[in-house]
Structure formats: C-alpha cells, structure tokens
mmCIF entry with sequence, helices, sheets and N, C-alpha, C, O atoms, coordinates in Angstrom:
data_MODEL
# 
_entry.id   MODEL 
# 
_entity.id                         1 
_entity.type                       polymer 
_entity.pdbx_number_of_molecules   1 
# 
_entity_poly.entity_id                      1 
_entity_poly.type                           'polypeptide(L)' 
_entity_poly.nstd_linkage                   no 
_entity_poly.nstd_monomer                   no 
_entity_poly.pdbx_seq_one_letter_code       MLIVTHGGIIRLLLARLTEGVTFYTVAAPAPGEVTVLNLRKDEGAWRMMPREV 
_entity_poly.pdbx_seq_one_letter_code_can   MLIVTHGGIIRLLLARLTEGVTFYTVAAPAPGEVTVLNLRKDEGAWRMMPREV 
_entity_poly.pdbx_strand_id                 A 
# 
loop_
_entity_poly_seq.entity_id 
_entity_poly_seq.num 
_entity_poly_seq.mon_id 
_entity_poly_seq.hetero 
1 1  MET n 
1 2  LEU n 
1 3  ILE n 
1 4  VAL n 
1 5  THR n 
1 6  HIS n 
1 7  GLY n 
1 8  GLY n 
1 9  ILE n 
1 10 ILE n 
1 11 ARG n 
1 12 LEU n 
1 13 LEU n 
1 14 LEU n 
1 15 ALA n 
1 16 ARG n 
1 17 LEU n 
1 18 THR n 
1 19 GLU n 
1 20 GLY n 
1 21 VAL n 
1 22 THR n 
1 23 PHE n 
1 24 TYR n 
1 25 THR n 
1 26 VAL n 
1 27 ALA n 
1 28 ALA n 
1 29 PRO n 
1 30 ALA n 
1 31 PRO n 
1 32 GLY n 
1 33 GLU n 
1 34 VAL n 
1 35 THR n 
1 36 VAL n 
1 37 LEU n 
1 38 ASN n 
1 39 LEU n 
1 40 ARG n 
1 41 LYS n 
1 42 ASP n 
1 43 GLU n 
1 44 GLY n 
1 45 ALA n 
1 46 TRP n 
1 47 ARG n 
1 48 MET n 
1 49 MET n 
1 50 PRO n 
1 51 ARG n 
1 52 GLU n 
1 53 VAL n 
# 
_struct_asym.id          A 
_struct_asym.entity_id   1 
# 
_struct_conf.conf_type_id            HELX_P 
_struct_conf.id                      HELX_P1 
_struct_conf.pdbx_PDB_helix_id       AA1 
_struct_conf.beg_label_comp_id       GLY 
_struct_conf.beg_label_asym_id       A 
_struct_conf.beg_label_seq_id        7 
_struct_conf.pdbx_beg_PDB_ins_code   ? 
_struct_conf.end_label_comp_id       LEU 
_struct_conf.end_label_asym_id       A 
_struct_conf.end_label_seq_id        17 
_struct_conf.pdbx_end_PDB_ins_code   ? 
_struct_conf.beg_auth_comp_id        GLY 
_struct_conf.beg_auth_asym_id        A 
_struct_conf.beg_auth_seq_id         7 
_struct_conf.end_auth_comp_id        LEU 
_struct_conf.end_auth_asym_id        A 
_struct_conf.end_auth_seq_id         17 
_struct_conf.pdbx_PDB_helix_class    1 
_struct_conf.details                 ? 
_struct_conf.pdbx_PDB_helix_length   11 
# 
_struct_conf_type.id          HELX_P 
_struct_conf_type.criteria    ? 
_struct_conf_type.reference   ? 
# 
_struct_sheet.id               AA1 
_struct_sheet.type             ? 
_struct_sheet.number_strands   2 
_struct_sheet.details          ? 
# 
_struct_sheet_order.sheet_id     AA1 
_struct_sheet_order.range_id_1   1 
_struct_sheet_order.range_id_2   2 
_struct_sheet_order.offset       ? 
_struct_sheet_order.sense        anti-parallel 
# 
loop_
_struct_sheet_range.sheet_id 
_struct_sheet_range.id 
_struct_sheet_range.beg_label_comp_id 
_struct_sheet_range.beg_label_asym_id 
_struct_sheet_range.beg_label_seq_id 
_struct_sheet_range.pdbx_beg_PDB_ins_code 
_struct_sheet_range.end_label_comp_id 
_struct_sheet_range.end_label_asym_id 
_struct_sheet_range.end_label_seq_id 
_struct_sheet_range.pdbx_end_PDB_ins_code 
_struct_sheet_range.beg_auth_comp_id 
_struct_sheet_range.beg_auth_asym_id 
_struct_sheet_range.beg_auth_seq_id 
_struct_sheet_range.end_auth_comp_id 
_struct_sheet_range.end_auth_asym_id 
_struct_sheet_range.end_auth_seq_id 
AA1 1 LEU A 39 ? ASP A 42 ? LEU A 39 ASP A 42 
AA1 2 ALA A 45 ? MET A 48 ? ALA A 45 MET A 48 
# 
loop_
_atom_site.group_PDB 
_atom_site.id 
_atom_site.type_symbol 
_atom_site.label_atom_id 
_atom_site.label_alt_id 
_atom_site.label_comp_id 
_atom_site.label_asym_id 
_atom_site.label_entity_id 
_atom_site.label_seq_id 
_atom_site.pdbx_PDB_ins_code 
_atom_site.Cartn_x 
_atom_site.Cartn_y 
_atom_site.Cartn_z 
_atom_site.occupancy 
_atom_site.B_iso_or_equiv 
_atom_site.pdbx_formal_charge 
_atom_site.auth_seq_id 
_atom_site.auth_comp_id 
_atom_site.auth_asym_id 
_atom_site.auth_atom_id 
_atom_site.pdbx_PDB_model_num 
ATOM 1   N N  . MET A 1 1  ? 8.772   -11.374 0.762   1.00 0.00 ? 1  MET A N  1 
ATOM 2   C CA . MET A 1 1  ? 9.691   -10.343 0.516   1.00 0.00 ? 1  MET A CA 1 
ATOM 3   C C  . MET A 1 1  ? 9.494   -9.347  1.650   1.00 0.00 ? 1  MET A C  1 
ATOM 4   O O  . MET A 1 1  ? 8.348   -9.147  2.052   1.00 0.00 ? 1  MET A O  1 
ATOM 5   N N  . LEU A 1 2  ? 10.470  -8.740  2.168   1.00 0.00 ? 2  LEU A N  1 
ATOM 6   C CA . LEU A 1 2  ? 10.307  -7.619  3.268   1.00 0.00 ? 2  LEU A CA 1 
ATOM 7   C C  . LEU A 1 2  ? 10.955  -6.432  2.685   1.00 0.00 ? 2  LEU A C  1 
ATOM 8   O O  . LEU A 1 2  ? 12.103  -6.405  2.243   1.00 0.00 ? 2  LEU A O  1 
ATOM 9   N N  . ILE A 1 3  ? 10.101  -5.432  2.723   1.00 0.00 ? 3  ILE A N  1 
ATOM 10  C CA . ILE A 1 3  ? 10.704  -4.011  2.394   1.00 0.00 ? 3  ILE A CA 1 
ATOM 11  C C  . ILE A 1 3  ? 10.437  -3.096  3.525   1.00 0.00 ? 3  ILE A C  1 
ATOM 12  O O  . ILE A 1 3  ? 9.308   -2.979  3.999   1.00 0.00 ? 3  ILE A O  1 
ATOM 13  N N  . VAL A 1 4  ? 11.493  -2.430  3.973   1.00 0.00 ? 4  VAL A N  1 
ATOM 14  C CA . VAL A 1 4  ? 11.341  -1.529  5.081   1.00 0.00 ? 4  VAL A CA 1 
ATOM 15  C C  . VAL A 1 4  ? 11.516  -0.243  4.509   1.00 0.00 ? 4  VAL A C  1 
ATOM 16  O O  . VAL A 1 4  ? 12.533  -0.028  3.850   1.00 0.00 ? 4  VAL A O  1 
ATOM 17  N N  . THR A 1 5  ? 10.549  0.756   4.693   1.00 0.00 ? 5  THR A N  1 
ATOM 18  C CA . THR A 1 5  ? 10.579  2.106   4.046   1.00 0.00 ? 5  THR A CA 1 
ATOM 19  C C  . THR A 1 5  ? 9.997   3.173   4.917   1.00 0.00 ? 5  THR A C  1 
ATOM 20  O O  . THR A 1 5  ? 9.436   2.944   5.988   1.00 0.00 ? 5  THR A O  1 
ATOM 21  N N  . HIS A 1 6  ? 10.148  4.210   4.451   1.00 0.00 ? 6  HIS A N  1 
ATOM 22  C CA . HIS A 1 6  ? 9.469   5.550   5.140   1.00 0.00 ? 6  HIS A CA 1 
ATOM 23  C C  . HIS A 1 6  ? 7.902   5.498   4.864   1.00 0.00 ? 6  HIS A C  1 
ATOM 24  O O  . HIS A 1 6  ? 7.445   5.047   3.814   1.00 0.00 ? 6  HIS A O  1 
ATOM 25  N N  . GLY A 1 7  ? 7.175   5.966   5.830   1.00 0.00 ? 7  GLY A N  1 
ATOM 26  C CA . GLY A 1 7  ? 5.759   5.971   5.692   1.00 0.00 ? 7  GLY A CA 1 
ATOM 27  C C  . GLY A 1 7  ? 5.135   6.588   4.504   1.00 0.00 ? 7  GLY A C  1 
ATOM 28  O O  . GLY A 1 7  ? 4.046   6.213   4.070   1.00 0.00 ? 7  GLY A O  1 
ATOM 29  N N  . GLY A 1 8  ? 5.847   7.553   3.973   1.00 0.00 ? 8  GLY A N  1 
ATOM 30  C CA . GLY A 1 8  ? 5.348   8.381   2.784   1.00 0.00 ? 8  GLY A CA 1 
ATOM 31  C C  . GLY A 1 8  ? 5.366   7.500   1.555   1.00 0.00 ? 8  GLY A C  1 
ATOM 32  O O  . GLY A 1 8  ? 4.487   7.672   0.711   1.00 0.00 ? 8  GLY A O  1 
ATOM 33  N N  . ILE A 1 9  ? 6.372   6.488   1.364   1.00 0.00 ? 9  ILE A N  1 
ATOM 34  C CA . ILE A 1 9  ? 6.361   5.697   0.289   1.00 0.00 ? 9  ILE A CA 1 
ATOM 35  C C  . ILE A 1 9  ? 5.144   4.662   0.352   1.00 0.00 ? 9  ILE A C  1 
ATOM 36  O O  . ILE A 1 9  ? 4.489   4.355   -0.644  1.00 0.00 ? 9  ILE A O  1 
ATOM 37  N N  . ILE A 1 10 ? 4.923   4.173   1.603   1.00 0.00 ? 10 ILE A N  1 
ATOM 38  C CA . ILE A 1 10 ? 3.812   3.224   1.770   1.00 0.00 ? 10 ILE A CA 1 
ATOM 39  C C  . ILE A 1 10 ? 2.549   3.934   1.414   1.00 0.00 ? 10 ILE A C  1 
ATOM 40  O O  . ILE A 1 10 ? 1.695   3.416   0.695   1.00 0.00 ? 10 ILE A O  1 
ATOM 41  N N  . ARG A 1 11 ? 2.440   5.155   1.937   1.00 0.00 ? 11 ARG A N  1 
ATOM 42  C CA . ARG A 1 11 ? 1.257   6.048   1.647   1.00 0.00 ? 11 ARG A CA 1 
ATOM 43  C C  . ARG A 1 11 ? 0.995   6.233   0.154   1.00 0.00 ? 11 ARG A C  1 
ATOM 44  O O  . ARG A 1 11 ? -0.149  6.223   -0.302  1.00 0.00 ? 11 ARG A O  1 
ATOM 45  N N  . LEU A 1 12 ? 2.132   6.407   -0.626  1.00 0.00 ? 12 LEU A N  1 
ATOM 46  C CA . LEU A 1 12 ? 2.077   6.700   -2.040  1.00 0.00 ? 12 LEU A CA 1 
ATOM 47  C C  . LEU A 1 12 ? 1.590   5.365   -2.778  1.00 0.00 ? 12 LEU A C  1 
ATOM 48  O O  . LEU A 1 12 ? 0.767   5.412   -3.692  1.00 0.00 ? 12 LEU A O  1 
ATOM 49  N N  . LEU A 1 13 ? 2.159   4.166   -2.315  1.00 0.00 ? 13 LEU A N  1 
ATOM 50  C CA . LEU A 1 13 ? 1.804   2.940   -2.872  1.00 0.00 ? 13 LEU A CA 1 
ATOM 51  C C  . LEU A 1 13 ? 0.262   2.658   -2.598  1.00 0.00 ? 13 LEU A C  1 
ATOM 52  O O  . LEU A 1 13 ? -0.428  2.202   -3.509  1.00 0.00 ? 13 LEU A O  1 
ATOM 53  N N  . LEU A 1 14 ? -0.235  2.905   -1.452  1.00 0.00 ? 14 LEU A N  1 
ATOM 54  C CA . LEU A 1 14 ? -1.590  2.674   -1.078  1.00 0.00 ? 14 LEU A CA 1 
ATOM 55  C C  . LEU A 1 14 ? -2.520  3.644   -2.039  1.00 0.00 ? 14 LEU A C  1 
ATOM 56  O O  . LEU A 1 14 ? -3.564  3.250   -2.558  1.00 0.00 ? 14 LEU A O  1 
ATOM 57  N N  . ALA A 1 15 ? -2.006  4.911   -2.187  1.00 0.00 ? 15 ALA A N  1 
ATOM 58  C CA . ALA A 1 15 ? -2.870  5.755   -3.112  1.00 0.00 ? 15 ALA A CA 1 
ATOM 59  C C  . ALA A 1 15 ? -2.872  5.436   -4.502  1.00 0.00 ? 15 ALA A C  1 
ATOM 60  O O  . ALA A 1 15 ? -3.830  5.822   -5.172  1.00 0.00 ? 15 ALA A O  1 
ATOM 61  N N  . ARG A 1 16 ? -1.912  4.763   -5.065  1.00 0.00 ? 16 ARG A N  1 
ATOM 62  C CA . ARG A 1 16 ? -1.751  4.347   -6.321  1.00 0.00 ? 16 ARG A CA 1 
ATOM 63  C C  . ARG A 1 16 ? -2.517  3.045   -6.638  1.00 0.00 ? 16 ARG A C  1 
ATOM 64  O O  . ARG A 1 16 ? -2.970  2.799   -7.756  1.00 0.00 ? 16 ARG A O  1 
ATOM 65  N N  . LEU A 1 17 ? -2.626  2.241   -5.584  1.00 0.00 ? 17 LEU A N  1 
ATOM 66  C CA . LEU A 1 17 ? -3.265  0.930   -5.641  1.00 0.00 ? 17 LEU A CA 1 
ATOM 67  C C  . LEU A 1 17 ? -4.715  0.755   -5.189  1.00 0.00 ? 17 LEU A C  1 
ATOM 68  O O  . LEU A 1 17 ? -5.330  -0.304  -5.314  1.00 0.00 ? 17 LEU A O  1 
ATOM 69  N N  . THR A 1 18 ? -5.191  1.819   -4.681  1.00 0.00 ? 18 THR A N  1 
ATOM 70  C CA . THR A 1 18 ? -6.496  1.782   -4.084  1.00 0.00 ? 18 THR A CA 1 
ATOM 71  C C  . THR A 1 18 ? -7.358  2.930   -4.791  1.00 0.00 ? 18 THR A C  1 
ATOM 72  O O  . THR A 1 18 ? -7.006  4.110   -4.797  1.00 0.00 ? 18 THR A O  1 
ATOM 73  N N  . GLU A 1 19 ? -8.519  2.452   -5.381  1.00 0.00 ? 19 GLU A N  1 
ATOM 74  C CA . GLU A 1 19 ? -9.334  3.286   -6.096  1.00 0.00 ? 19 GLU A CA 1 
ATOM 75  C C  . GLU A 1 19 ? -10.030 4.352   -5.153  1.00 0.00 ? 19 GLU A C  1 
ATOM 76  O O  . GLU A 1 19 ? -10.336 4.078   -3.992  1.00 0.00 ? 19 GLU A O  1 
ATOM 77  N N  . GLY A 1 20 ? -10.251 5.553   -5.720  1.00 0.00 ? 20 GLY A N  1 
ATOM 78  C CA . GLY A 1 20 ? -10.925 6.560   -4.965  1.00 0.00 ? 20 GLY A CA 1 
ATOM 79  C C  . GLY A 1 20 ? -10.204 7.369   -3.813  1.00 0.00 ? 20 GLY A C  1 
ATOM 80  O O  . GLY A 1 20 ? -10.817 8.144   -3.079  1.00 0.00 ? 20 GLY A O  1 
ATOM 81  N N  . VAL A 1 21 ? -8.875  7.123   -3.723  1.00 0.00 ? 21 VAL A N  1 
ATOM 82  C CA . VAL A 1 21 ? -8.088  7.737   -2.664  1.00 0.00 ? 21 VAL A CA 1 
ATOM 83  C C  . VAL A 1 21 ? -6.851  8.480   -3.422  1.00 0.00 ? 21 VAL A C  1 
ATOM 84  O O  . VAL A 1 21 ? -6.411  8.093   -4.504  1.00 0.00 ? 21 VAL A O  1 
ATOM 85  N N  . THR A 1 22 ? -6.395  9.509   -2.760  1.00 0.00 ? 22 THR A N  1 
ATOM 86  C CA . THR A 1 22 ? -5.139  10.153  -3.281  1.00 0.00 ? 22 THR A CA 1 
ATOM 87  C C  . THR A 1 22 ? -4.030  10.140  -2.179  1.00 0.00 ? 22 THR A C  1 
ATOM 88  O O  . THR A 1 22 ? -4.293  9.687   -1.065  1.00 0.00 ? 22 THR A O  1 
ATOM 89  N N  . PHE A 1 23 ? -2.955  10.569  -2.441  1.00 0.00 ? 23 PHE A N  1 
ATOM 90  C CA . PHE A 1 23 ? -1.876  10.648  -1.510  1.00 0.00 ? 23 PHE A CA 1 
ATOM 91  C C  . PHE A 1 23 ? -2.202  11.412  -0.238  1.00 0.00 ? 23 PHE A C  1 
ATOM 92  O O  . PHE A 1 23 ? -1.744  11.098  0.861   1.00 0.00 ? 23 PHE A O  1 
ATOM 93  N N  . TYR A 1 24 ? -3.030  12.445  -0.455  1.00 0.00 ? 24 TYR A N  1 
ATOM 94  C CA . TYR A 1 24 ? -3.429  13.278  0.620   1.00 0.00 ? 24 TYR A CA 1 
ATOM 95  C C  . TYR A 1 24 ? -4.649  12.792  1.451   1.00 0.00 ? 24 TYR A C  1 
ATOM 96  O O  . TYR A 1 24 ? -4.923  13.262  2.555   1.00 0.00 ? 24 TYR A O  1 
ATOM 97  N N  . THR A 1 25 ? -5.387  11.772  0.808   1.00 0.00 ? 25 THR A N  1 
ATOM 98  C CA . THR A 1 25 ? -6.548  11.336  1.565   1.00 0.00 ? 25 THR A CA 1 
ATOM 99  C C  . THR A 1 25 ? -6.409  9.959   2.142   1.00 0.00 ? 25 THR A C  1 
ATOM 100 O O  . THR A 1 25 ? -7.159  9.602   3.051   1.00 0.00 ? 25 THR A O  1 
ATOM 101 N N  . VAL A 1 26 ? -5.399  9.100   1.611   1.00 0.00 ? 26 VAL A N  1 
ATOM 102 C CA . VAL A 1 26 ? -5.106  7.841   2.252   1.00 0.00 ? 26 VAL A CA 1 
ATOM 103 C C  . VAL A 1 26 ? -4.493  8.004   3.621   1.00 0.00 ? 26 VAL A C  1 
ATOM 104 O O  . VAL A 1 26 ? -3.629  8.853   3.841   1.00 0.00 ? 26 VAL A O  1 
ATOM 105 N N  . ALA A 1 27 ? -4.958  7.172   4.541   1.00 0.00 ? 27 ALA A N  1 
ATOM 106 C CA . ALA A 1 27 ? -4.337  7.206   5.940   1.00 0.00 ? 27 ALA A CA 1 
ATOM 107 C C  . ALA A 1 27 ? -2.913  6.857   5.946   1.00 0.00 ? 27 ALA A C  1 
ATOM 108 O O  . ALA A 1 27 ? -2.471  5.843   5.407   1.00 0.00 ? 27 ALA A O  1 
ATOM 109 N N  . ALA A 1 28 ? -2.207  7.729   6.574   1.00 0.00 ? 28 ALA A N  1 
ATOM 110 C CA . ALA A 1 28 ? -0.713  7.512   6.748   1.00 0.00 ? 28 ALA A CA 1 
ATOM 111 C C  . ALA A 1 28 ? -0.542  6.632   7.898   1.00 0.00 ? 28 ALA A C  1 
ATOM 112 O O  . ALA A 1 28 ? -1.200  6.775   8.929   1.00 0.00 ? 28 ALA A O  1 
ATOM 113 N N  . PRO A 1 29 ? 0.480   5.572   7.704   1.00 0.00 ? 29 PRO A N  1 
ATOM 114 C CA . PRO A 1 29 ? 0.754   4.604   8.792   1.00 0.00 ? 29 PRO A CA 1 
ATOM 115 C C  . PRO A 1 29 ? 1.538   5.489   9.984   1.00 0.00 ? 29 PRO A C  1 
ATOM 116 O O  . PRO A 1 29 ? 2.334   6.395   9.738   1.00 0.00 ? 29 PRO A O  1 
ATOM 117 N N  . ALA A 1 30 ? 1.176   5.072   11.236  1.00 0.00 ? 30 ALA A N  1 
ATOM 118 C CA . ALA A 1 30 ? 1.754   5.833   12.360  1.00 0.00 ? 30 ALA A CA 1 
ATOM 119 C C  . ALA A 1 30 ? 3.207   5.449   12.429  1.00 0.00 ? 30 ALA A C  1 
ATOM 120 O O  . ALA A 1 30 ? 3.558   4.428   11.837  1.00 0.00 ? 30 ALA A O  1 
ATOM 121 N N  . PRO A 1 31 ? 4.102   6.178   13.105  1.00 0.00 ? 31 PRO A N  1 
ATOM 122 C CA . PRO A 1 31 ? 5.429   5.895   13.251  1.00 0.00 ? 31 PRO A CA 1 
ATOM 123 C C  . PRO A 1 31 ? 5.634   4.562   13.932  1.00 0.00 ? 31 PRO A C  1 
ATOM 124 O O  . PRO A 1 31 ? 5.013   4.297   14.961  1.00 0.00 ? 31 PRO A O  1 
ATOM 125 N N  . GLY A 1 32 ? 6.491   3.716   13.385  1.00 0.00 ? 32 GLY A N  1 
ATOM 126 C CA . GLY A 1 32 ? 6.775   2.397   13.958  1.00 0.00 ? 32 GLY A CA 1 
ATOM 127 C C  . GLY A 1 32 ? 5.591   1.298   13.701  1.00 0.00 ? 32 GLY A C  1 
ATOM 128 O O  . GLY A 1 32 ? 5.614   0.176   14.207  1.00 0.00 ? 32 GLY A O  1 
ATOM 129 N N  . GLU A 1 33 ? 4.686   1.715   12.954  1.00 0.00 ? 33 GLU A N  1 
ATOM 130 C CA . GLU A 1 33 ? 3.522   0.743   12.586  1.00 0.00 ? 33 GLU A CA 1 
ATOM 131 C C  . GLU A 1 33 ? 3.912   -0.135  11.463  1.00 0.00 ? 33 GLU A C  1 
ATOM 132 O O  . GLU A 1 33 ? 4.618   0.290   10.548  1.00 0.00 ? 33 GLU A O  1 
ATOM 133 N N  . VAL A 1 34 ? 3.473   -1.340  11.508  1.00 0.00 ? 34 VAL A N  1 
ATOM 134 C CA . VAL A 1 34 ? 3.726   -2.317  10.401  1.00 0.00 ? 34 VAL A CA 1 
ATOM 135 C C  . VAL A 1 34 ? 2.574   -2.248  9.436   1.00 0.00 ? 34 VAL A C  1 
ATOM 136 O O  . VAL A 1 34 ? 1.426   -2.324  9.873   1.00 0.00 ? 34 VAL A O  1 
ATOM 137 N N  . THR A 1 35 ? 2.806   -2.109  8.162   1.00 0.00 ? 35 THR A N  1 
ATOM 138 C CA . THR A 1 35 ? 1.725   -2.172  7.237   1.00 0.00 ? 35 THR A CA 1 
ATOM 139 C C  . THR A 1 35 ? 2.030   -3.278  6.228   1.00 0.00 ? 35 THR A C  1 
ATOM 140 O O  . THR A 1 35 ? 3.100   -3.301  5.619   1.00 0.00 ? 35 THR A O  1 
ATOM 141 N N  . VAL A 1 36 ? 1.027   -4.240  6.052   1.00 0.00 ? 36 VAL A N  1 
ATOM 142 C CA . VAL A 1 36 ? 1.342   -5.406  5.126   1.00 0.00 ? 36 VAL A CA 1 
ATOM 143 C C  . VAL A 1 36 ? 0.501   -5.155  3.813   1.00 0.00 ? 36 VAL A C  1 
ATOM 144 O O  . VAL A 1 36 ? -0.720  -5.003  3.855   1.00 0.00 ? 36 VAL A O  1 
ATOM 145 N N  . LEU A 1 37 ? 1.219   -5.121  2.665   1.00 0.00 ? 37 LEU A N  1 
ATOM 146 C CA . LEU A 1 37 ? 0.452   -5.099  1.453   1.00 0.00 ? 37 LEU A CA 1 
ATOM 147 C C  . LEU A 1 37 ? 0.595   -6.372  0.702   1.00 0.00 ? 37 LEU A C  1 
ATOM 148 O O  . LEU A 1 37 ? 1.709   -6.795  0.394   1.00 0.00 ? 37 LEU A O  1 
ATOM 149 N N  . ASN A 1 38 ? -0.445  -6.962  0.417   1.00 0.00 ? 38 ASN A N  1 
ATOM 150 C CA . ASN A 1 38 ? -0.556  -8.233  -0.492  1.00 0.00 ? 38 ASN A CA 1 
ATOM 151 C C  . ASN A 1 38 ? -0.715  -7.797  -2.023  1.00 0.00 ? 38 ASN A C  1 
ATOM 152 O O  . ASN A 1 38 ? -1.791  -7.373  -2.446  1.00 0.00 ? 38 ASN A O  1 
ATOM 153 N N  . LEU A 1 39 ? 0.374   -7.921  -2.795  1.00 0.00 ? 39 LEU A N  1 
ATOM 154 C CA . LEU A 1 39 ? 0.271   -7.485  -4.146  1.00 0.00 ? 39 LEU A CA 1 
ATOM 155 C C  . LEU A 1 39 ? 0.504   -8.596  -5.146  1.00 0.00 ? 39 LEU A C  1 
ATOM 156 O O  . LEU A 1 39 ? 1.249   -9.550  -4.920  1.00 0.00 ? 39 LEU A O  1 
ATOM 157 N N  . ARG A 1 40 ? -0.189  -8.413  -6.283  1.00 0.00 ? 40 ARG A N  1 
ATOM 158 C CA . ARG A 1 40 ? -0.022  -9.470  -7.329  1.00 0.00 ? 40 ARG A CA 1 
ATOM 159 C C  . ARG A 1 40 ? -0.001  -8.672  -8.707  1.00 0.00 ? 40 ARG A C  1 
ATOM 160 O O  . ARG A 1 40 ? -0.746  -7.711  -8.902  1.00 0.00 ? 40 ARG A O  1 
ATOM 161 N N  . LYS A 1 41 ? 0.876   -9.126  -9.611  1.00 0.00 ? 41 LYS A N  1 
ATOM 162 C CA . LYS A 1 41 ? 0.973   -8.596  -10.874 1.00 0.00 ? 41 LYS A CA 1 
ATOM 163 C C  . LYS A 1 41 ? -0.127  -9.231  -11.695 1.00 0.00 ? 41 LYS A C  1 
ATOM 164 O O  . LYS A 1 41 ? -0.205  -10.456 -11.787 1.00 0.00 ? 41 LYS A O  1 
ATOM 165 N N  . ASP A 1 42 ? -0.958  -8.436  -12.279 1.00 0.00 ? 42 ASP A N  1 
ATOM 166 C CA . ASP A 1 42 ? -2.129  -8.969  -13.035 1.00 0.00 ? 42 ASP A CA 1 
ATOM 167 C C  . ASP A 1 42 ? -2.247  -8.195  -14.301 1.00 0.00 ? 42 ASP A C  1 
ATOM 168 O O  . ASP A 1 42 ? -2.493  -6.989  -14.262 1.00 0.00 ? 42 ASP A O  1 
ATOM 169 N N  . GLU A 1 43 ? -2.076  -8.862  -15.473 1.00 0.00 ? 43 GLU A N  1 
ATOM 170 C CA . GLU A 1 43 ? -2.110  -8.174  -16.752 1.00 0.00 ? 43 GLU A CA 1 
ATOM 171 C C  . GLU A 1 43 ? -1.125  -7.066  -16.897 1.00 0.00 ? 43 GLU A C  1 
ATOM 172 O O  . GLU A 1 43 ? -1.454  -6.041  -17.493 1.00 0.00 ? 43 GLU A O  1 
ATOM 173 N N  . GLY A 1 44 ? 0.010   -7.204  -16.410 1.00 0.00 ? 44 GLY A N  1 
ATOM 174 C CA . GLY A 1 44 ? 1.034   -6.124  -16.401 1.00 0.00 ? 44 GLY A CA 1 
ATOM 175 C C  . GLY A 1 44 ? 0.925   -5.009  -15.344 1.00 0.00 ? 44 GLY A C  1 
ATOM 176 O O  . GLY A 1 44 ? 1.757   -4.103  -15.308 1.00 0.00 ? 44 GLY A O  1 
ATOM 177 N N  . ALA A 1 45 ? -0.062  -5.079  -14.524 1.00 0.00 ? 45 ALA A N  1 
ATOM 178 C CA . ALA A 1 45 ? -0.289  -4.052  -13.525 1.00 0.00 ? 45 ALA A CA 1 
ATOM 179 C C  . ALA A 1 45 ? -0.284  -4.755  -12.115 1.00 0.00 ? 45 ALA A C  1 
ATOM 180 O O  . ALA A 1 45 ? -0.679  -5.907  -11.936 1.00 0.00 ? 45 ALA A O  1 
ATOM 181 N N  . TRP A 1 46 ? 0.230   -3.887  -11.093 1.00 0.00 ? 46 TRP A N  1 
ATOM 182 C CA . TRP A 1 46 ? 0.249   -4.446  -9.793  1.00 0.00 ? 46 TRP A CA 1 
ATOM 183 C C  . TRP A 1 46 ? -1.104  -4.096  -9.166  1.00 0.00 ? 46 TRP A C  1 
ATOM 184 O O  . TRP A 1 46 ? -1.564  -2.957  -9.237  1.00 0.00 ? 46 TRP A O  1 
ATOM 185 N N  . ARG A 1 47 ? -1.720  -5.097  -8.558  1.00 0.00 ? 47 ARG A N  1 
ATOM 186 C CA . ARG A 1 47 ? -3.011  -5.026  -7.774  1.00 0.00 ? 47 ARG A CA 1 
ATOM 187 C C  . ARG A 1 47 ? -2.962  -5.490  -6.396  1.00 0.00 ? 47 ARG A C  1 
ATOM 188 O O  . ARG A 1 47 ? -2.395  -6.544  -6.108  1.00 0.00 ? 47 ARG A O  1 
ATOM 189 N N  . MET A 1 48 ? -3.581  -4.688  -5.456  1.00 0.00 ? 48 MET A N  1 
ATOM 190 C CA . MET A 1 48 ? -3.752  -5.119  -4.145  1.00 0.00 ? 48 MET A CA 1 
ATOM 191 C C  . MET A 1 48 ? -4.725  -6.238  -3.922  1.00 0.00 ? 48 MET A C  1 
ATOM 192 O O  . MET A 1 48 ? -5.892  -6.155  -4.306  1.00 0.00 ? 48 MET A O  1 
ATOM 193 N N  . MET A 1 49 ? -4.217  -7.341  -3.268  1.00 0.00 ? 49 MET A N  1 
ATOM 194 C CA . MET A 1 49 ? -5.092  -8.504  -2.979  1.00 0.00 ? 49 MET A CA 1 
ATOM 195 C C  . MET A 1 49 ? -5.761  -8.239  -1.565  1.00 0.00 ? 49 MET A C  1 
ATOM 196 O O  . MET A 1 49 ? -5.252  -7.537  -0.691  1.00 0.00 ? 49 MET A O  1 
ATOM 197 N N  . PRO A 1 50 ? -6.938  -8.880  -1.470  1.00 0.00 ? 50 PRO A N  1 
ATOM 198 C CA . PRO A 1 50 ? -7.512  -8.665  -0.110  1.00 0.00 ? 50 PRO A CA 1 
ATOM 199 C C  . PRO A 1 50 ? -6.660  -9.433  0.937   1.00 0.00 ? 50 PRO A C  1 
ATOM 200 O O  . PRO A 1 50 ? -6.015  -10.434 0.625   1.00 0.00 ? 50 PRO A O  1 
ATOM 201 N N  . ARG A 1 51 ? -6.686  -8.916  2.203   1.00 0.00 ? 51 ARG A N  1 
ATOM 202 C CA . ARG A 1 51 ? -6.027  -9.676  3.252   1.00 0.00 ? 51 ARG A CA 1 
ATOM 203 C C  . ARG A 1 51 ? -6.718  -10.919 3.680   1.00 0.00 ? 51 ARG A C  1 
ATOM 204 O O  . ARG A 1 51 ? -7.948  -10.946 3.695   1.00 0.00 ? 51 ARG A O  1 
ATOM 205 N N  . GLU A 1 52 ? -6.050  -11.895 4.010   1.00 0.00 ? 52 GLU A N  1 
ATOM 206 C CA . GLU A 1 52 ? -6.655  -13.083 4.619   1.00 0.00 ? 52 GLU A CA 1 
ATOM 207 C C  . GLU A 1 52 ? -6.638  -12.974 6.111   1.00 0.00 ? 52 GLU A C  1 
ATOM 208 O O  . GLU A 1 52 ? -5.596  -12.653 6.683   1.00 0.00 ? 52 GLU A O  1 
ATOM 209 N N  . VAL A 1 53 ? -7.765  -13.232 6.787   1.00 0.00 ? 53 VAL A N  1 
ATOM 210 C CA . VAL A 1 53 ? -7.894  -13.020 8.231   1.00 0.00 ? 53 VAL A CA 1 
ATOM 211 C C  . VAL A 1 53 ? -7.709  -14.512 8.930   1.00 0.00 ? 53 VAL A C  1 
ATOM 212 O O  . VAL A 1 53 ? -7.772  -14.632 10.154  1.00 0.00 ? 53 VAL A O  1 
# 
C-alpha cells in the first residue's frame, strides 16, 4: 500500500508508534524525503516492524 502525505502526519505516526519519543522530539522527514514504515496489526494495536536491510 502506498500513502502519500504531509510530513506532519508521518511525524505523528512515528511518535505514536515509537516508545520514548513525542511529536516534538521525533525527527521530521525532510521535504521530498521518502519514509517507509513497516506496520503490523498485533493484538488490536498497530506496531512498527524492524526494517529489513
């Protein structure tokens, strides 16, 4: 699935899915940057999966 959105929304998702960071402390994507989030629904909640290299 491909979702194209404003960086603020990506920042909000990162803040909600990453422990220990907030909207104001998570790194914001640079303009035109591609951010890939691997998500999985686990026990009714969305969790970020580690990236495969």
